[in-house]
ZAMARGU-4260 file (C-alpha; in steps of 0.2 Angstrom, whole numbers, plus 5000, padded with zeros to 4 digits):
<rodrens>
0) 5000/5001/5000 | 5014/5012/5005 | 5021/5010/4987 | 5005/5013/4980 | 5001/5029/4989
5) 5019/5036/4985 | 5016/5034/4967 | 4997/5042/4965 | 5006/5055/4977 | 5020/5059/4966
10) 5011/5056/4950 | 4998/5067/4956 | 5009/5080/4960 | 5018/5083/4945 | 5007/5081/4932
15) 4997/5094/4941 | 5012/5105/4943 | 5017/5103/4926 | 5001/5107/4919 | 4999/5124/4929
20) 5016/5129/4924 | 5010/5125/4905 | 4994/5137/4908 | 5003/5151/4917 | 5016/5151/4901
25) 5000/5153/4890 | 4992/5165/4900 | 5007/5177/4901 | 5010/5175/4881 | 4991/5178/4878
30) 4988/5193/4890 | 5004/5202/4884 | 4997/5201/4866 | 5002/5186/4858 | 4989/5180/4844
35) 4999/5162/4841 | 5012/5150/4849 | 5024/5148/4833 | 5039/5145/4846 | 5040/5137/4863
40) 5058/5139/4872 | 5067/5123/4872 | 5068/5121/4892 | 5049/5120/4891 | 5045/5109/4876
45) 5048/5092/4883 | 5042/5097/4901 | 5026/5103/4891 | 5025/5087/4882 | 5016/5080/4899
50) 5003/5093/4899 | 4991/5082/4887 | 4975/5091/4892 | 4966/5098/4878 | 4949/5105/4885
55) 4940/5119/4876 | 4922/5127/4873 | 4928/5138/4859 | 4941/5140/4845 | 4945/5158/4851
60) 4966/5158/4853 | 4963/5169/4870 | 4953/5156/4878 | 4967/5144/4876 | 4971/5133/4892
65) 4957/5142/4902 | 4947/5125/4907 | 4964/5114/4908 | 4970/5125/4920 | 4955/5121/4931
70) 4959/5103/4932 | 4976/5105/4934 | 4972/5114/4948 | 4959/5103/4954 | 4971/5088/4954
75) 4983/5098/4963 | 4971/5102/4977 | 4967/5083/4976 | 4983/5079/4978 | 4986/5089/4994
80) 4970/5083/5002 | 4976/5065/4997 | 4992/5067/5006 | 4984/5075/5022 | 4971/5061/5023
85) 4985/5049/5022 | 4977/5040/5005 | 4958/5042/5010 | 4952/5057/5002 | 4951/5053/4982
90) 4937/5061/4973 | 4947/5075/4965 | 4962/5064/4959 | 4949/5050/4953 | 4939/5064/4943
95) 4953/5073/4935 | 4963/5058/4931 | 4949/5051/4922 | 4945/5064/4912 | 4963/5065/4908
100) 4963/5047/4902 | 4947/5049/4892 | 4956/5064/4883 | 4971/5056/4880 | 4962/5041/4871
105) 4954/5055/4861 | 4969/5066/4859 | 4981/5050/4854 | 4967/5043/4841 | 4968/5061/4834
110) 4986/5062/4834 | 4988/5046/4826 | 4975/5050/4812 | 4986/5067/4808 | 5003/5058/4810
115) 4996/5046/4796 | 4987/5056/4785 | 4991/5074/4786 | 5008/5077/4792 | 5022/5079/4778
120) 5038/5071/4786 | 5047/5074/4770 | 5043/5094/4775 | 5048/5092/4794 | 5066/5098/4802
125) 5074/5083/4813 | 5068/5094/4829 | 5050/5094/4824 | 5051/5075/4821 | 5061/5073/4840
130) 5046/5085/4848 | 5032/5075/4839 | 5040/5058/4845 | 5043/5065/4862 | 5026/5071/4862
135) 5018/5055/4857 | 5028/5046/4870 | 5023/5058/4883 | 5004/5056/4880 | 5006/5036/4880
140) 5014/5039/4896 | 5000/5050/4904 | 4989/5037/4897 | 4996/5024/4908 | 4999/5035/4922
145) 4980/5039/4924 | 4974/5020/4921 | 4985/5014/4935 | 4980/5027/4948 | 4961/5026/4943
150) 4963/5007/4946 | 4973/5010/4962 | 4960/5021/4968 | 4944/5009/4965 | 4955/4994/4971
155) 4953/5003/4989 | 4935/5007/4988 | 4920/4998/4995 | 4902/4998/4992 | 4893/5005/5004
160) 4881/4993/5014 | 4869/4993/5029 | 4868/4977/5038 | 4852/4973/5047 | 4848/4956/5056
165) 4838/4951/5042 | 4848/4958/5026 | 4861/4967/5019 | 4855/4985/5009 | 4865/4993/4996
170) 4865/5011/4997 | 4858/5019/4981 | 4865/5035/4975 | 4851/5048/4976 | 4842/5058/4961
175) 4850/5073/4964 | 4867/5066/4964 | 4862/5056/4948 | 4858/5074/4940 | 4875/5081/4945
180) 4883/5065/4937 | 4874/5070/4920 | 4878/5087/4921 | 4897/5085/4926 | 4897/5072/4912
185) 4889/5083/4899 | 4901/5098/4903 | 4918/5085/4903 | 4911/5078/4886 | 4909/5095/4877
190) 4925/5100/4884 | 4935/5085/4875 | 4925/5083/4859 | 4923/5102/4855 | 4941/5105/4852
195) 4941/5089/4841 | 4926/5094/4830 | 4934/5110/4829 | 4951/5103/4822 | 4941/5091/4811
200) 4931/5104/4804 | 4946/5114/4800 | 4955/5098/4792 | 4940/5095/4780 | 4940/5114/4773
205) 4959/5112/4771 | 4960/5095/4764 | 4947/5098/4749 | 4940/5080/4752 | 4920/5088/4751
210) 4926/5095/4733 | 4914/5090/4720 | 4906/5077/4733 | 4888/5083/4736 | 4884/5070/4746
215) 4896/5071/4760 | 4895/5092/4758 | 4876/5089/4762 | 4878/5076/4776 | 4894/5088/4785
220) 4884/5104/4782 | 4869/5096/4789 | 4865/5092/4808 | 4866/5073/4807 | 4887/5074/4804
225) 4886/5082/4824 | 4874/5070/4829 | 4884/5056/4823 | 4901/5062/4830 | 4891/5064/4847
230) 4884/5047/4846 | 4900/5038/4842 | 4909/5049/4857 | 4896/5044/4869 | 4901/5025/4864
235) 4917/5030/4868 | 4916/5040/4883 | 4904/5029/4894 | 4909/5011/4891 | 4927/5016/4893
240) 4924/5024/4911 | 4911/5012/4917 | 4921/4995/4911 | 4936/4999/4917 | 4934/5007/4933
245) 4914/5006/4936 | 4913/5026/4936 | 4913/5042/4924 | 4920/5056/4930 | 4903/5063/4936
250) 4901/5046/4947 | 4921/5049/4955 | 4917/5065/4961 | 4901/5058/4971 | 4909/5040/4974
255) 4897/5032/4965 | 4898/5015/4954 | 4889/5005/4943 | 4884/4990/4949 | 4873/4973/4942
260) 4859/4967/4951 | 4872/4954/4963 | 4882/4971/4968 | 4896/4965/4956 | 4904/4973/4939
265) 4893/4972/4925 | 4899/4963/4909 | 4903/4974/4894 | 4887/4970/4885 | 4877/4977/4900
270) 4886/4993/4900 | 4884/4995/4883 | 4868/4992/4883 | 4868/5006/4896 | 4875/5017/4886
275) 4864/5014/4870 | 4849/5017/4881 | 4858/5035/4887 | 4851/5040/4868 | 4834/5038/4870
280) 4824/5055/4871 | 4822/5062/4888 | 4831/5049/4898 | 4840/5062/4909 | 4823/5066/4914
285) 4817/5047/4918 | 4829/5048/4933 | 4815/5059/4943 | 4802/5042/4943 | 4807/5027/4953
290) 4822/5022/4941 | 4831/5029/4927 | 4828/5021/4908 | 4847/5016/4904 | 4847/5009/4922
295) 4831/4997/4920 | 4833/4992/4903 | 4851/4987/4906 | 4847/4981/4922 | 4862/4990/4931
300) 4862/5001/4946 | 4871/5016/4953 | 4878/5011/4969 | 4888/5023/4983 | 4906/5018/4990
305) 4911/5020/5008 | 4917/5039/5012 | 4934/5038/5018 | 4939/5058/5015 | 4931/5074/5018
310) 4915/5078/5020 | 4908/5087/5003 | 4904/5103/5011 | 4923/5106/5014 | 4926/5105/4994
315) 4911/5118/4990 | 4923/5134/4992 | 4930/5131/4976 | 4912/5133/4967 | 4912/5153/4970
320) 4932/5155/4967 | 4927/5144/4950 | 4916/5157/4945 | 4925/5171/4948 | 4941/5164/4938
325) 4929/5160/4923 | 4923/5178/4923 | 4939/5185/4924 | 4946/5174/4910 | 4932/5174/4896
330) 4928/5192/4899 | 4943/5200/4908 | 4956/5197/4894 | 4944/5209/4883 | 4946/5224/4896
335) 4962/5221/4900 | 4966/5223/4880 | 4957/5237/4879 | 4965/5247/4895 | 4982/5242/4888
340) 4976/5248/4870 | 4970/5265/4878 | 4986/5267/4887 | 4997/5265/4870 | 4985/5276/4862
345) 4987/5288/4875 | 5006/5286/4876 | 5006/5287/4855 | 4996/5302/4856 | 5007/5311/4870
350) 5024/5308/4859 | 5014/5315/4843 | 5008/5330/4852 | 5026/5333/4858 | 5032/5330/4842
355) 5021/5342/4833 | 5024/5355/4847 | 5043/5353/4845 | 5040/5357/4823 | 5025/5369/4824
360) 5035/5381/4836 | 5050/5380/4826 | 5046/5383/4809 | 5059/5379/4795 | 5062/5378/4777
365) 5062/5359/4777 | 5045/5357/4784 | 5029/5350/4776 | 5013/5352/4785 | 4999/5340/4782
370) 4981/5350/4785 | 4963/5345/4788 | 4950/5354/4786 | 4937/5357/4801 | 4919/5358/4798
375) 4919/5360/4780 | 4910/5347/4769 | 4912/5353/4752 | 4924/5345/4739 | 4941/5351/4745
380) 4956/5343/4741 | 4969/5352/4750 | 4983/5340/4755 | 4995/5353/4765 | 5009/5366/4762
385) 5029/5366/4761 | 5037/5380/4769 | 5047/5389/4756 | 5053/5406/4764 | 5054/5414/4781
390) 5056/5433/4782 | 5054/5440/4800 | 5035/5437/4805 | 5029/5431/4787 | 5031/5413/4782
395) 5028/5410/4762 | 5020/5392/4759 | 5016/5382/4744 | 4999/5374/4744 | 4999/5355/4739
400) 4985/5346/4733 | 4979/5328/4736 | 4968/5317/4745 | 4973/5307/4760 | 4961/5293/4761
405) 4970/5283/4776 | 4980/5296/4785 | 4995/5305/4777 | 5013/5299/4774 | 5031/5304/4772
410) 5031/5295/4755 | 5014/5303/4750 | 5018/5321/4755 | 5035/5320/4746 | 5029/5314/4731
415) 5016/5327/4729 | 5028/5340/4732 | 5040/5333/4719 | 5025/5334/4708 | 5018/5351/4710
420) 5034/5362/4718 | 5035/5371/4701 | 5017/5375/4699 | 5011/5376/4718 | 5001/5392/4722
425) 5010/5402/4734 | 5001/5409/4749 | 5009/5420/4764 | 5004/5417/4782 | 5010/5425/4799
430) 5023/5415/4810 | 5015/5420/4825 | 4998/5411/4817 | 5004/5397/4815 | 5014/5395/4832
435) 4996/5399/4840 | 4987/5385/4831 | 4996/5372/4841 | 4985/5359/4849 | 4987/5361/4868
440) 4979/5342/4872 | 4975/5327/4864 | 4956/5332/4860 | 4962/5347/4852 | 4974/5336/4840
445) 4958/5326/4835 | 4946/5340/4836 | 4954/5356/4833 | 4949/5372/4843 | 4963/5384/4835
450) 4963/5383/4816 | 4969/5395/4803 | 4964/5399/4787 | 4978/5394/4776 | 4971/5397/4760
455) 4954/5399/4754 | 4945/5414/4765 | 4933/5405/4775 | 4938/5389/4777 | 4949/5382/4793
460) 4962/5371/4794 | 4970/5362/4809 | 4988/5353/4810 | 4988/5335/4806 | 5006/5331/4805
465) 5022/5339/4798 | 5038/5331/4789 | 5056/5336/4789 | 5060/5334/4772 | 5081/5337/4775
470) 5081/5324/4788 | 5082/5304/4788 | 5066/5296/4788 | 5066/5277/4791 | 5054/5262/4784
475) 5057/5244/4786 | 5053/5228/4779 | 5053/5212/4788 | 5056/5194/4780 | 5061/5176/4784
480) 5067/5163/4772 | 5058/5149/4780 | 5042/5143/4789 | 5052/5137/4803 | 5047/5149/4817
485) 5060/5139/4830 | 5072/5146/4820 | 5072/5164/4828 | 5079/5173/4812 | 5073/5187/4801
490) 5081/5199/4789 | 5077/5218/4791 | 5077/5230/4778 | 5078/5246/4784 | 5075/5262/4769
495) 5077/5280/4771 | 5065/5289/4762 | 5073/5305/4767 | 5088/5315/4767 | 5104/5306/4770
500) 5108/5300/4787 | 5120/5287/4797 | 5112/5273/4810 | 5123/5275/4825 | 5115/5262/4837
505) 5099/5252/4838 | 5093/5247/4857 | 5081/5235/4862 | 5066/5242/4875 | 5058/5226/4878
510) 5068/5213/4870 | 5083/5204/4868 | 5084/5204/4850 | 5102/5202/4843 | 5106/5213/4828
515) 5120/5207/4818 | 5128/5222/4812 | 5142/5234/4814 | 5137/5252/4817 | 5140/5266/4810
520) 5127/5261/4795 | 5127/5274/4781 | 5111/5276/4773 | 5110/5289/4758 | 5096/5296/4748
525) 5079/5286/4744 | 5087/5279/4727 | 5101/5270/4735 | 5099/5251/4743 | 5092/5247/4759
530) 5101/5245/4774 | 5101/5224/4778 | 5102/5218/4796 | 5102/5201/4801 | 5091/5197/4817
535) 5093/5182/4830 | 5082/5180/4844 | 5068/5186/4837 | 5052/5185/4847 | 5037/5179/4834
540) 5022/5179/4847 | 5026/5197/4855 | 5028/5215/4850 | 5045/5220/4849 | 5051/5237/4853
545) 5067/5245/4849 | 5075/5263/4847 | 5085/5268/4833 | 5098/5282/4833 | 5100/5292/4817
550) 5113/5305/4813 | 5107/5317/4799 | 5121/5327/4788 | 5122/5340/4801 | 5126/5329/4813
555) 5109/5330/4823 | 5103/5318/4832 | 5085/5310/4827 | 5077/5295/4836 | 5064/5283/4828
560) 5053/5270/4838 | 5051/5254/4828 | 5037/5241/4834 | 5039/5224/4826 | 5023/5212/4830
565) 5027/5195/4820 | 5032/5201/4801 | 5025/5217/4802 | 5032/5233/4810 | 5028/5251/4814
570) 5039/5266/4813 | 5039/5284/4821 | 5049/5298/4824 | 5053/5304/4842 | 5057/5320/4850
</rodrens>
């Protein structure tokens, strides 16, 4: 017994802690903005192979591991209860290991199908093949451990009987506990089967099997395909649970088991008949009569086992905590994301406000101002103006015409100016008026209060952006030579759209990217080739922020913030 006790305690603690660690890793990545997991650190890869649960109610990435964490936490609590009672309290351990066992069987069947019919082994790297083999072996190992734990738990359990002078009475499981079994087993079945259905649907969509086959298309697009999958799953779920262990996951929680009329274990045919009878309409409601249909028709009974652990009410504290946890995980992420987005938006607007303040208050002949009309609904296409000359308090500008459909850009502004600079209409404004329309806050940035009639009388404009044509202006492009995201290497192409300059340094703000180059890096005019930099230790699943320092031809420093997300990026100038 001591050997079995140690095996159950160590297995429960090990698997629960590995699972909890895996879930924490997922939560951290998801709540920090990751949209997919292309890579897992090598130190975690083998360890996480033993985290085999794949339970979910949706296919949304942000809901990943929400339910897995619930079960691993219950297993951890159950293992502590098991140790505290010296092996007497087994309800949580039995419940979670029964779910792990059933889910491992489904995942094993699914994994085998994918490895034989879908995986393109010729395209897989040696590391990917090794990881798949390790994952497969870990799945088999967890399947064996859960089977042995459940067998050991059941071997120590006895049926609860009441002995009198005349007869021995077996304690039946009450109607409300039977309803609890139905609700728990329905929830567990949903958590196991929904990820399988979603994965199968994606495979059908990508494989092209349905193309040209109208019969299959009608079947899989109709409800009968879902009914068939559920029916097949029920034929796996209940017989495996009740033949091997005498209890489904719900029954492990109430310490109940299925028996025959002689209080022994029913044979396989009885269990299969019992399972088939579960598909009779309204069978679940039949238990509010004297005896349920799938019990009476299969001549089986559900009876209580002797309680050896805590009273049930000592575990009810878990329910409100579970409810709060699920609310936070299902709805909190959205509010947290909105909160982070609002902070990032405010920071961006603050940076833009500082930048515009510096540019507007110090006008010079290298500046191009992008304007937007305020409260004017006519057909007007004034894009902005370029400062041509400053004489005392007078500023001579050239009006540039164009449309800005999705925000202004340095490229567009420079292109329009080069096209129109010789024919553009000239206007004169006062320096004081230009400086005075600087927005004082973020609201005024989007809804200008201080405006100016730059061009036509009666049409007022605010400043949307300012570009300096005589300074470097960076644009980046990121590419990857292969689809192996375990290889954290990419190539970055830095283009200079403005005047010539020199990159003197690149500093990481929130990452450990290695920039494989030697500074300084000379960047000539827009017609020259881009600067090519190899990046290592690149994080594909999170936003990477780095600061680029550039010297212009007059040795004035310019700073650019580059934010990368996967293979996309955004560069903004800082002041």
